[in-house]
N, C-alpha and C positions, 0 to 999 in steps of 0.2 A: 540528357541533352535537351537544351531549350530550342524551340523553333520559333522563328519570327514570322508573323503574318505579313504578307505583302499585298498591296492593292492591285487590282487588275488595271493594266494601262490601256487607256483609250487612244493614246497617241505616242508613237516611238519615232525618233529621227536620229540620223548619224551624219557625221562629216568625216571624211578621211582624206588624208594628204600623204602621198607616198613619192618622195624625191628619190631619184636614182643617179648614181655616180659611177662612171667606168674608169677606174684609176689605171688599170693596165689593160691590155688587149683581152685578157682572159679572166678578169676579175671584176665583179659587179658588186656594188654596195648599195643597200637600200635601207631607209628608215621609213617607218609608217607611224603616223599619229592619227588616232581615231577617237572622236568624242561622240558619245551616245547621250541622248536626252529623252526624258519621258515626262509625261504630265503627272505621273504618280511615282511613288517610291518603289521601284522594281529592282534597283541595284543595291549592292552592299558596298559601304565604305567602312572598311575594318569590320566591325560588328554591328554597325548601324545602317538602317535603310536610307537610301538616297535616290534622288531623281535623275542623277547624271553620273557618268564615269568617263574617265579618260584612259587611253591605252597607248604606250609607246613600245615599239618593237624595232629590232635591228636585224638585218640579214646580210651575209657575205656569201656570194656564190662564185664558185670557180667553174669556168666553162671548159670543157674538155671534149 
């Protein structure tokens, strides 16, 4: 197994957006988009080092 060397980051930042929608009285839907950024290559994009990454996640919650 080959390991990749990553640089140590001096600055990391993130932005997150999480809209929420209540479609029914007991059902909540959320989507979250997160963007991470670094001044060095500390993330992986496939098998290559990168200085940013984006993440999208979805959630459905039933309240009881």
